[in-house]
LOTISE-13729 format. One record per atom (N, C-alpha, C): residue number from 1; residue in three letters; x, y, z. Coordinates in steps of 0.1 Angstrom, whole numbers, plus 5000, padded with zeros to 4 digits. Example, Ala and Ser with C-alpha at 12.3 -4.5 7.8 and 13.67 -1.06 7.14 Angstrom:
2
+-----+------+------+------+------+
! seq ! type !   px !   py !   pz !
+-----+------+------+------+------+
!   1 !  Ala ! 5132 ! 4943 ! 5078 !
!   1 !  Ala ! 5123 ! 4955 ! 5078 !
!   1 !  Ala ! 5132 ! 4967 ! 5078 !
!   2 !  Ser ! 5128 ! 4978 ! 5071 !
!   2 !  Ser ! 5137 ! 4989 ! 5071 !
!   2 !  Ser ! 5129 ! 5000 ! 5079 !
+-----+------+------+------+------+
//
This chain:
114
+-----+------+------+------+------+
! seq ! type !   px !   py !   pz !
+-----+------+------+------+------+
!   1 !  Met ! 6445 ! 0520 ! 3961 !
!   1 !  Met ! 6440 ! 0518 ! 3973 !
!   1 !  Met ! 6434 ! 0507 ! 3981 !
!   2 !  Lys ! 6444 ! 0502 ! 3991 !
!   2 !  Lys ! 6440 ! 0489 ! 4000 !
!   2 !  Lys ! 6428 ! 0492 ! 4013 !
!   3 !  Arg ! 6422 ! 0486 ! 4017 !
!   3 !  Arg ! 6413 ! 0489 ! 4030 !
!   3 !  Arg ! 6410 ! 0475 ! 4033 !
!   4 !  Thr ! 6409 ! 0474 ! 4048 !
!   4 !  Thr ! 6413 ! 0465 ! 4054 !
!   4 !  Thr ! 6397 ! 0464 ! 4064 !
!   5 !  Leu ! 6388 ! 0453 ! 4062 !
!   5 !  Leu ! 6374 ! 0456 ! 4071 !
!   5 !  Leu ! 6375 ! 0447 ! 4077 !
!   6 !  Thr ! 6365 ! 0447 ! 4088 !
!   6 !  Thr ! 6363 ! 0434 ! 4096 !
!   6 !  Thr ! 6348 ! 0432 ! 4091 !
!   7 !  Cys ! 6345 ! 0419 ! 4086 !
!   7 !  Cys ! 6331 ! 0414 ! 4081 !
!   7 !  Cys ! 6321 ! 0421 ! 4094 !
!   8 !  Ile ! 6312 ! 0417 ! 4092 !
!   8 !  Ile ! 6296 ! 0423 ! 4103 !
!   8 !  Ile ! 6287 ! 0411 ! 4099 !
!   9 !  Glu ! 6287 ! 0405 ! 4087 !
!   9 !  Glu ! 6281 ! 0399 ! 4083 !
!   9 !  Glu ! 6274 ! 0385 ! 4090 !
!  10 !  Cys ! 6282 ! 0376 ! 4097 !
!  10 !  Cys ! 6283 ! 0366 ! 4106 !
!  10 !  Cys ! 6288 ! 0368 ! 4119 !
!  11 !  Pro ! 6292 ! 0355 ! 4127 !
!  11 !  Pro ! 6297 ! 0357 ! 4137 !
!  11 !  Pro ! 6315 ! 0356 ! 4135 !
!  12 !  Ile ! 6319 ! 0353 ! 4127 !
!  12 !  Ile ! 6332 ! 0350 ! 4123 !
!  12 !  Ile ! 6340 ! 0357 ! 4120 !
!  13 !  Gly ! 6334 ! 0370 ! 4120 !
!  13 !  Gly ! 6342 ! 0383 ! 4119 !
!  13 !  Gly ! 6355 ! 0382 ! 4113 !
!  14 !  Cys ! 6355 ! 0376 ! 4094 !
!  14 !  Cys ! 6365 ! 0379 ! 4087 !
!  14 !  Cys ! 6372 ! 0391 ! 4084 !
!  15 !  Glu ! 6386 ! 0394 ! 4086 !
!  15 !  Glu ! 6395 ! 0405 ! 4077 !
!  15 !  Glu ! 6398 ! 0402 ! 4063 !
!  16 !  Ile ! 6388 ! 0412 ! 4059 !
!  16 !  Ile ! 6387 ! 0412 ! 4044 !
!  16 !  Ile ! 6395 ! 0428 ! 4037 !
!  17 !  Glu ! 6406 ! 0422 ! 4027 !
!  17 !  Glu ! 6416 ! 0433 ! 4025 !
!  17 !  Glu ! 6405 ! 0436 ! 4008 !
!  18 !  Val ! 6407 ! 0448 ! 4012 !
!  18 !  Val ! 6400 ! 0450 ! 3992 !
!  18 !  Val ! 6406 ! 0458 ! 3987 !
!  19 !  Glu ! 6409 ! 0455 ! 3972 !
!  19 !  Glu ! 6417 ! 0469 ! 3966 !
!  19 !  Glu ! 6414 ! 0478 ! 3957 !
!  20 !  Leu ! 6411 ! 0486 ! 3956 !
!  20 !  Leu ! 6403 ! 0498 ! 3952 !
!  20 !  Leu ! 6412 ! 0508 ! 3938 !
!  21 !  Glu ! 6405 ! 0507 ! 3926 !
!  21 !  Glu ! 6411 ! 0514 ! 3914 !
!  21 !  Glu ! 6401 ! 0523 ! 3910 !
!  22 !  Asp ! 6399 ! 0538 ! 3909 !
!  22 !  Asp ! 6391 ! 0545 ! 3905 !
!  22 !  Asp ! 6379 ! 0542 ! 3908 !
!  23 !  Gly ! 6378 ! 0538 ! 3924 !
!  23 !  Gly ! 6365 ! 0540 ! 3930 !
!  23 !  Gly ! 6357 ! 0525 ! 3929 !
!  24 !  Lys ! 6366 ! 0513 ! 3918 !
!  24 !  Lys ! 6357 ! 0497 ! 3915 !
!  24 !  Lys ! 6370 ! 0494 ! 3923 !
!  25 !  Val ! 6361 ! 0480 ! 3931 !
!  25 !  Val ! 6367 ! 0468 ! 3939 !
!  25 !  Val ! 6377 ! 0462 ! 3925 !
!  26 !  Val ! 6390 ! 0458 ! 3926 !
!  26 !  Val ! 6397 ! 0452 ! 3916 !
!  26 !  Val ! 6404 ! 0439 ! 3924 !
!  27 !  Ser ! 6406 ! 0439 ! 3936 !
!  27 !  Ser ! 6405 ! 0425 ! 3942 !
!  27 !  Ser ! 6401 ! 0426 ! 3956 !
!  28 !  Leu ! 6400 ! 0414 ! 3963 !
!  28 !  Leu ! 6392 ! 0412 ! 3975 !
!  28 !  Leu ! 6394 ! 0395 ! 3982 !
!  29 !  Thr ! 6401 ! 0402 ! 3994 !
!  29 !  Thr ! 6407 ! 0386 ! 4000 !
!  29 !  Thr ! 6403 ! 0383 ! 4012 !
!  30 !  Gly ! 6402 ! 0374 ! 4018 !
!  30 !  Gly ! 6399 ! 0371 ! 4037 !
!  30 !  Gly ! 6386 ! 0366 ! 4035 !
!  31 !  Asn ! 6377 ! 0369 ! 4029 !
!  31 !  Asn ! 6363 ! 0365 ! 4031 !
!  31 !  Asn ! 6362 ! 0351 ! 4033 !
!  32 !  Ser ! 6351 ! 0346 ! 4043 !
!  32 !  Ser ! 6350 ! 0329 ! 4043 !
!  32 !  Ser ! 6336 ! 0329 ! 4038 !
!  33 !  Cys ! 6328 ! 0336 ! 4033 !
!  33 !  Cys ! 6318 ! 0331 ! 4024 !
!  33 !  Cys ! 6314 ! 0342 ! 4018 !
!  34 !  Pro ! 6299 ! 0343 ! 4006 !
!  34 !  Pro ! 6297 ! 0350 ! 3998 !
!  34 !  Pro ! 6291 ! 0362 ! 4003 !
!  35 !  Arg ! 6282 ! 0361 ! 4016 !
!  35 !  Arg ! 6281 ! 0374 ! 4021 !
!  35 !  Arg ! 6291 ! 0386 ! 4026 !
!  36 !  Gly ! 6303 ! 0383 ! 4030 !
!  36 !  Gly ! 6315 ! 0385 ! 4032 !
!  36 !  Gly ! 6320 ! 0393 ! 4021 !
!  37 !  Lys ! 6320 ! 0388 ! 4009 !
!  37 !  Lys ! 6323 ! 0395 ! 3997 !
!  37 !  Lys ! 6312 ! 0408 ! 3993 !
!  38 !  Ile ! 6301 ! 0403 ! 3994 !
!  38 !  Ile ! 6290 ! 0414 ! 3991 !
!  38 !  Ile ! 6292 ! 0425 ! 4003 !
!  39 !  Tyr ! 6292 ! 0421 ! 4017 !
!  39 !  Tyr ! 6294 ! 0437 ! 4024 !
!  39 !  Tyr ! 6305 ! 0442 ! 4021 !
!  40 !  Ala ! 6319 ! 0435 ! 4016 !
!  40 !  Ala ! 6328 ! 0443 ! 4017 !
!  40 !  Ala ! 6335 ! 0455 ! 4007 !
!  41 !  Glu ! 6320 ! 0446 ! 3996 !
!  41 !  Glu ! 6323 ! 0457 ! 3983 !
!  41 !  Glu ! 6314 ! 0472 ! 3984 !
!  42 !  Ala ! 6300 ! 0463 ! 3990 !
!  42 !  Ala ! 6290 ! 0474 ! 3990 !
!  42 !  Ala ! 6300 ! 0489 ! 4004 !
!  43 !  Glu ! 6308 ! 0480 ! 4014 !
!  43 !  Glu ! 6312 ! 0490 ! 4021 !
!  43 !  Glu ! 6321 ! 0499 ! 4015 !
!  44 !  Val ! 6327 ! 0497 ! 4009 !
!  44 !  Val ! 6338 ! 0503 ! 4004 !
!  44 !  Val ! 6335 ! 0515 ! 3988 !
!  45 !  Val ! 6322 ! 0509 ! 3984 !
!  45 !  Val ! 6321 ! 0520 ! 3971 !
!  45 !  Val ! 6308 ! 0526 ! 3977 !
!  46 !  Cys ! 6298 ! 0521 ! 3982 !
!  46 !  Cys ! 6287 ! 0532 ! 3989 !
!  46 !  Cys ! 6285 ! 0525 ! 3999 !
!  47 !  Pro ! 6287 ! 0526 ! 4016 !
!  47 !  Pro ! 6282 ! 0522 ! 4025 !
!  47 !  Pro ! 6270 ! 0528 ! 4030 !
!  48 !  Lys ! 6263 ! 0516 ! 4036 !
!  48 !  Lys ! 6247 ! 0521 ! 4042 !
!  48 !  Lys ! 6246 ! 0518 ! 4055 !
!  49 !  Arg ! 6234 ! 0522 ! 4057 !
!  49 !  Arg ! 6231 ! 0522 ! 4072 !
!  49 !  Arg ! 6220 ! 0523 ! 4077 !
!  50 !  Val ! 6210 ! 0517 ! 4082 !
!  50 !  Val ! 6201 ! 0515 ! 4090 !
!  50 !  Val ! 6199 ! 0528 ! 4097 !
!  51 !  Val ! 6191 ! 0535 ! 4093 !
!  51 !  Val ! 6188 ! 0550 ! 4107 !
!  51 !  Val ! 6178 ! 0547 ! 4117 !
!  52 !  Thr ! 6180 ! 0545 ! 4129 !
!  52 !  Thr ! 6173 ! 0546 ! 4141 !
!  52 !  Thr ! 6171 ! 0556 ! 4149 !
!  53 !  Ser ! 6164 ! 0561 ! 4152 !
!  53 !  Ser ! 6160 ! 0573 ! 4160 !
!  53 !  Ser ! 6140 ! 0570 ! 4166 !
!  54 !  Thr ! 6142 ! 0586 ! 4171 !
!  54 !  Thr ! 6126 ! 0586 ! 4181 !
!  54 !  Thr ! 6120 ! 0597 ! 4168 !
!  55 !  Val ! 6102 ! 0599 ! 4169 !
!  55 !  Val ! 6102 ! 0606 ! 4168 !
!  55 !  Val ! 6088 ! 0609 ! 4177 !
!  56 !  Arg ! 6085 ! 0623 ! 4180 !
!  56 !  Arg ! 6075 ! 0627 ! 4186 !
!  56 !  Arg ! 6061 ! 0624 ! 4184 !
!  57 !  Ala ! 6054 ! 0622 ! 4196 !
!  57 !  Ala ! 6036 ! 0620 ! 4189 !
!  57 !  Ala ! 6030 ! 0634 ! 4193 !
!  58 !  Glu ! 6021 ! 0635 ! 4183 !
!  58 !  Glu ! 6017 ! 0650 ! 4189 !
!  58 !  Glu ! 6013 ! 0651 ! 4209 !
!  59 !  Asn ! 6010 ! 0642 ! 4213 !
!  59 !  Asn ! 6008 ! 0638 ! 4230 !
!  59 !  Asn ! 6021 ! 0645 ! 4236 !
!  60 !  Gly ! 6032 ! 0642 ! 4229 !
!  60 !  Gly ! 6044 ! 0647 ! 4233 !
!  60 !  Gly ! 6054 ! 0631 ! 4238 !
!  61 !  Glu ! 6048 ! 0622 ! 4235 !
!  61 !  Glu ! 6054 ! 0607 ! 4236 !
!  61 !  Glu ! 6066 ! 0603 ! 4230 !
!  62 !  Met ! 6077 ! 0600 ! 4229 !
!  62 !  Met ! 6086 ! 0591 ! 4217 !
!  62 !  Met ! 6085 ! 0582 ! 4214 !
!  63 !  Ile ! 6080 ! 0580 ! 4201 !
!  63 !  Ile ! 6080 ! 0566 ! 4196 !
!  63 !  Ile ! 6093 ! 0565 ! 4183 !
!  64 !  Pro ! 6100 ! 0553 ! 4191 !
!  64 !  Pro ! 6111 ! 0545 ! 4181 !
!  64 !  Pro ! 6108 ! 0546 ! 4167 !
!  65 !  Val ! 6118 ! 0551 ! 4160 !
!  65 !  Val ! 6113 ! 0547 ! 4143 !
!  65 !  Val ! 6127 ! 0538 ! 4136 !
!  66 !  Lys ! 6124 ! 0537 ! 4127 !
!  66 !  Lys ! 6140 ! 0532 ! 4117 !
!  66 !  Lys ! 6141 ! 0532 ! 4104 !
!  67 !  Thr ! 6147 ! 0531 ! 4101 !
!  67 !  Thr ! 6147 ! 0533 ! 4079 !
!  67 !  Thr ! 6143 ! 0519 ! 4077 !
!  68 !  Asp ! 6135 ! 0510 ! 4068 !
!  68 !  Asp ! 6130 ! 0497 ! 4065 !
!  68 !  Asp ! 6141 ! 0490 ! 4060 !
!  69 !  Lys ! 6147 ! 0498 ! 4054 !
!  69 !  Lys ! 6162 ! 0494 ! 4044 !
!  69 !  Lys ! 6174 ! 0504 ! 4046 !
!  70 !  Pro ! 6183 ! 0499 ! 4045 !
!  70 !  Pro ! 6198 ! 0505 ! 4047 !
!  70 !  Pro ! 6198 ! 0519 ! 4038 !
!  71 !  Val ! 6203 ! 0530 ! 4039 !
!  71 !  Val ! 6205 ! 0543 ! 4034 !
!  71 !  Val ! 6215 ! 0546 ! 4030 !
!  72 !  Arg ! 6220 ! 0552 ! 4019 !
!  72 !  Arg ! 6236 ! 0557 ! 4020 !
!  72 !  Arg ! 6239 ! 0565 ! 4028 !
!  73 !  Lys ! 6254 ! 0563 ! 4039 !
!  73 !  Lys ! 6259 ! 0569 ! 4051 !
!  73 !  Lys ! 6257 ! 0581 ! 4043 !
!  74 !  Asp ! 6260 ! 0591 ! 4031 !
!  74 !  Asp ! 6261 ! 0600 ! 4030 !
!  74 !  Asp ! 6252 ! 0609 ! 4033 !
!  75 !  Ala ! 6241 ! 0603 ! 4031 !
!  75 !  Ala ! 6224 ! 0606 ! 4037 !
!  75 !  Ala ! 6219 ! 0609 ! 4047 !
!  76 !  Ile ! 6227 ! 0604 ! 4058 !
!  76 !  Ile ! 6220 ! 0603 ! 4072 !
!  76 !  Ile ! 6216 ! 0612 ! 4074 !
!  77 !  Phe ! 6226 ! 0624 ! 4078 !
!  77 !  Phe ! 6222 ! 0639 ! 4081 !
!  77 !  Phe ! 6207 ! 0642 ! 4076 !
!  78 !  Glu ! 6204 ! 0640 ! 4062 !
!  78 !  Glu ! 6192 ! 0647 ! 4054 !
!  78 !  Glu ! 6185 ! 0635 ! 4059 !
!  79 !  Val ! 6184 ! 0625 ! 4068 !
!  79 !  Val ! 6171 ! 0614 ! 4073 !
!  79 !  Val ! 6170 ! 0619 ! 4084 !
!  80 !  Met ! 6178 ! 0622 ! 4089 !
!  80 !  Met ! 6176 ! 0630 ! 4103 !
!  80 !  Met ! 6172 ! 0642 ! 4102 !
!  81 !  Gln ! 6173 ! 0650 ! 4092 !
!  81 !  Gln ! 6168 ! 0665 ! 4094 !
!  81 !  Gln ! 6151 ! 0661 ! 4089 !
!  82 !  Lys ! 6148 ! 0651 ! 4081 !
!  82 !  Lys ! 6133 ! 0648 ! 4084 !
!  82 !  Lys ! 6125 ! 0645 ! 4094 !
!  83 !  Ile ! 6132 ! 0634 ! 4100 !
!  83 !  Ile ! 6131 ! 0627 ! 4110 !
!  83 !  Ile ! 6123 ! 0636 ! 4118 !
!  84 !  Asn ! 6133 ! 0645 ! 4123 !
!  84 !  Asn ! 6133 ! 0657 ! 4133 !
!  84 !  Asn ! 6118 ! 0665 ! 4130 !
!  85 !  Gln ! 6116 ! 0664 ! 4118 !
!  85 !  Gln ! 6105 ! 0673 ! 4115 !
!  85 !  Gln ! 6094 ! 0665 ! 4116 !
!  86 !  Thr ! 6090 ! 0652 ! 4117 !
!  86 !  Thr ! 6080 ! 0645 ! 4116 !
!  86 !  Thr ! 6075 ! 0641 ! 4128 !
!  87 !  Thr ! 6058 ! 0643 ! 4132 !
!  87 !  Thr ! 6053 ! 0635 ! 4136 !
!  87 !  Thr ! 6040 ! 0630 ! 4140 !
!  88 !  Cys ! 6038 ! 0620 ! 4148 !
!  88 !  Cys ! 6026 ! 0610 ! 4145 !
!  88 !  Cys ! 6016 ! 0614 ! 4154 !
!  89 !  Lys ! 6004 ! 0610 ! 4147 !
!  89 !  Lys ! 5995 ! 0610 ! 4161 !
!  89 !  Lys ! 5994 ! 0595 ! 4166 !
!  90 !  Met ! 5984 ! 0591 ! 4175 !
!  90 !  Met ! 5981 ! 0584 ! 4184 !
!  90 !  Met ! 5972 ! 0572 ! 4178 !
!  91 !  Pro ! 5969 ! 0563 ! 4179 !
!  91 !  Pro ! 5977 ! 0550 ! 4183 !
!  91 !  Pro ! 5988 ! 0548 ! 4169 !
!  92 !  Val ! 5996 ! 0543 ! 4173 !
!  92 !  Val ! 6007 ! 0536 ! 4161 !
!  92 !  Val ! 6009 ! 0519 ! 4165 !
!  93 !  Ala ! 6011 ! 0517 ! 4153 !
!  93 !  Ala ! 6017 ! 0500 ! 4154 !
!  93 !  Ala ! 6027 ! 0498 ! 4147 !
!  94 !  Leu ! 6035 ! 0485 ! 4156 !
!  94 !  Leu ! 6044 ! 0481 ! 4149 !
!  94 !  Leu ! 6046 ! 0479 ! 4129 !
!  95 !  Gly ! 6059 ! 0489 ! 4125 !
!  95 !  Gly ! 6055 ! 0482 ! 4114 !
!  95 !  Gly ! 6045 ! 0495 ! 4104 !
!  96 !  Asp ! 6040 ! 0508 ! 4110 !
!  96 !  Asp ! 6034 ! 0517 ! 4106 !
!  96 !  Asp ! 6042 ! 0525 ! 4095 !
!  97 !  Ile ! 6041 ! 0530 ! 4085 !
!  97 !  Ile ! 6047 ! 0537 ! 4077 !
!  97 !  Ile ! 6048 ! 0551 ! 4082 !
!  98 !  Leu ! 6056 ! 0559 ! 4082 !
!  98 !  Leu ! 6054 ! 0573 ! 4092 !
!  98 !  Leu ! 6060 ! 0583 ! 4076 !
!  99 !  Val ! 6069 ! 0578 ! 4073 !
!  99 !  Val ! 6076 ! 0587 ! 4062 !
!  99 !  Val ! 6076 ! 0577 ! 4050 !
! 100 !  Glu ! 6071 ! 0579 ! 4039 !
! 100 !  Glu ! 6071 ! 0569 ! 4028 !
! 100 !  Glu ! 6086 ! 0575 ! 4018 !
! 101 !  Asn ! 6093 ! 0565 ! 4013 !
! 101 !  Asn ! 6106 ! 0571 ! 4007 !
! 101 !  Asn ! 6111 ! 0577 ! 4013 !
! 102 !  Ile ! 6116 ! 0581 ! 4025 !
! 102 !  Ile ! 6123 ! 0593 ! 4029 !
! 102 !  Ile ! 6137 ! 0593 ! 4025 !
! 103 !  Cys ! 6144 ! 0583 ! 4019 !
! 103 !  Cys ! 6156 ! 0585 ! 4011 !
! 103 !  Cys ! 6162 ! 0570 ! 4001 !
! 104 !  Asp ! 6163 ! 0570 ! 3992 !
! 104 !  Asp ! 6169 ! 0558 ! 3990 !
! 104 !  Asp ! 6157 ! 0543 ! 3988 !
! 105 !  Asp ! 6144 ! 0547 ! 3985 !
! 105 !  Asp ! 6134 ! 0540 ! 3985 !
! 105 !  Asp ! 6129 ! 0533 ! 4000 !
! 106 !  Ala ! 6136 ! 0537 ! 4009 !
! 106 !  Ala ! 6136 ! 0534 ! 4025 !
! 106 !  Ala ! 6122 ! 0542 ! 4027 !
! 107 !  Asn ! 6114 ! 0537 ! 4035 !
! 107 !  Asn ! 6105 ! 0539 ! 4044 !
! 107 !  Asn ! 6107 ! 0544 ! 4062 !
! 108 !  Leu ! 6104 ! 0549 ! 4066 !
! 108 !  Leu ! 6106 ! 0551 ! 4083 !
! 108 !  Leu ! 6094 ! 0547 ! 4088 !
! 109 !  Ile ! 6096 ! 0533 ! 4096 !
! 109 !  Ile ! 6087 ! 0528 ! 4100 !
! 109 !  Ile ! 6085 ! 0529 ! 4115 !
! 110 !  Val ! 6072 ! 0527 ! 4123 !
! 110 !  Val ! 6075 ! 0524 ! 4138 !
! 110 !  Val ! 6079 ! 0511 ! 4142 !
! 111 !  Thr ! 6089 ! 0512 ! 4152 !
! 111 !  Thr ! 6092 ! 0500 ! 4158 !
! 111 !  Thr ! 6088 ! 0494 ! 4169 !
! 112 !  Gly ! 6078 ! 0499 ! 4176 !
! 112 !  Gly ! 6070 ! 0495 ! 4186 !
! 112 !  Gly ! 6054 ! 0494 ! 4185 !
! 113 !  Asn ! 6051 ! 0489 ! 4194 !
! 113 !  Asn ! 6032 ! 0492 ! 4197 !
! 113 !  Asn ! 6031 ! 0506 ! 4206 !
! 114 !  Phe ! 6023 ! 0515 ! 4202 !
! 114 !  Phe ! 6020 ! 0524 ! 4210 !
! 114 !  Phe ! 6004 ! 0528 ! 4211 !
+-----+------+------+------+------+
//
């Protein structure tokens, strides 16, 4: 199976073609740097994303949050369920951890000062 991706690791946006056999990368062409190779291999084998959302503070204010590392794309709905059940007490600061190890060793952190 062949997949064509546009790399998002730098502004060049290389078109990378990846060939898979039995879920493993057997060939990869089109990348102009090592970051493109790493991105394409990960994207076709086990894609990951940083999840951004908001958490309601006990006073009703909405606090912006994100995972501090990418999580498996197939786990995003599970992560969102946990985020939707999370509340926090004020004040919070940039980088505060609201949920440790929410998924794949990623923590849910605050992305602003409130």
